[in-house]
C-alpha positions, 0 to 999 in steps of 0.5 A: 491460459499462460500454463508456466509456473510461478514460485512467489515470495512474500509475506502473506500474512492478512489470516493472520490479522496483518493489513493484507500486502501483494502477496496475498493478492496478486498471486490470486490474479495471476492464477485467474490469468492460468498460471499456476502459482506456488506461494509463500510464507504464512508463517508467524515466526520470521525465521520460520518465514524465512526458512520455508522461503529459502527450502521452497527456493532450494526445490521448486526454485530451477523448476518453476518457470519465474522465482517472484519475491516481494522486496522490503526495505526493512528486516524483511529485505533479508528474506528476499535477497537471501531467496535472490541469492539462492536463486542465482546460485540455481540459476533460477530466473528472478523478478523482484517487486520494489516495496517500502519508502524506504528501500532505495536506502539499500542500493548500496554496492554490497547489494548490487548485484542483488538487483542487477541479477534479477530477469527484472525490478517491477517498481509499481510507484514512479516515485521508485521508479526514478529513485531505481533508475538513478542507480543504474539499473537496466533491468527496471519496469514500472507496474503499478499497484492494481486493483479490480475497479469493478469492485469499487462502487464510486459515490457521488458527494454532495455535501463534506462533513468531518467524518474522516477514514483512517484505514492502515496498521496502528505502526508509529512511521503511520502516525495514527496518533495525527488523525486522532488530533485533526478530530480533536481540532475538527469538534470546535467547529461543528460536534458532530465530527468523528473518526473512524480508524481500521486497521491491526495492531502492530506496536505501542501507537495502538494503545497510545491512540486508545489512552488519548481517545478515552483521556479526551472524551473523542468520538474515534470508532477502532474497527480493527482490521477489516475485509475489504467489502467491510470497509467500502461498506464502512467508507460510505459513512465517510466524507474525507481519507486520511493518510498521515504516515511519516514514511510511504510508498503508493499504499493500496488503500489510498488507490481504493479511497480514490477509486471509492470517491473518497478525497484523500488527505495526504502527507506529503512524504515519499512516493505520496507526490508521485501518485497525488497531484495535489489540489488536483487529485488529492491534497497534500500537507506538509508531514507531521503539521497537525496547523497544515493538516487541519487547515487543508481539511477545513478547506476540504469541507467548506469546498463542495464543489473542489471537493467533488471536482477532486473525487472526479479526478481521483477516480479517472486516475486510478482507472489506469490501476484497474486489473484488466489493465495492468494485469497486461504488464504482467503477461508481457512479461510473464509470458 
């Protein structure tokens, strides 16, 4: 048992019908290893969220052993940056966890001190590790996102039908309409094809998808956000996992799909090729290319031995993401 204390700063929004992030998962795992963890913030309003994080950093930053900050590339970058600067002022030791497919765009001179002053910058993907290594930072560590592997039942599939699963927030950068258009193409050969789309609404792309489905009378099931165990149960009805993101890093949903035995077909963007070896433990298609996505989906559906072998190799790969392994990397730097 550690006995050490941590202030964890990130978007704890799963209770607000948002997709769980590291801030919803990692604090609980660290608490089970004996750390005292204070985690913030779950405020819906971004300004109030920022104010709470800054206040907690001011009050607790110099009292805890570590401050851990989730760092994203878009608007949420600013809470991380400002909390990090406050840690520097308070002489508090802070650790950045790097997230987001476009975070390398923040590697500019005016932001470098934020990254350099951190005790560690944790890259959860080889993609971000490579991007940040080129900036000359010498405080980088690779610690992958983790899953409790024992909670993931690997389903052996001997035949593969066009039962598609898509798990993400409905946002334009994740290109959900492409998954629906894929289904539309697959229906030309198999009238029993269907698509399950799991995730909360984030922007107007949800309404666009609903409208397209209604206009074309397509068998698409919108489940909304589901708890992990619920979409895991749903996955047993499906045979292919589709990721259509335009920008991506190392989404936990793909790691989970690999653990569950679902062959993954993903856009070849950002950190995805660092996670998936094309034609070995998953399939990559050209970003936004419906024709390529359709052809490669059909190839998997018509090649059950290939699909089965891909699912086996994927499961073997994600065993290295098991918390029982990953926690040792965290304990090495936090203890």
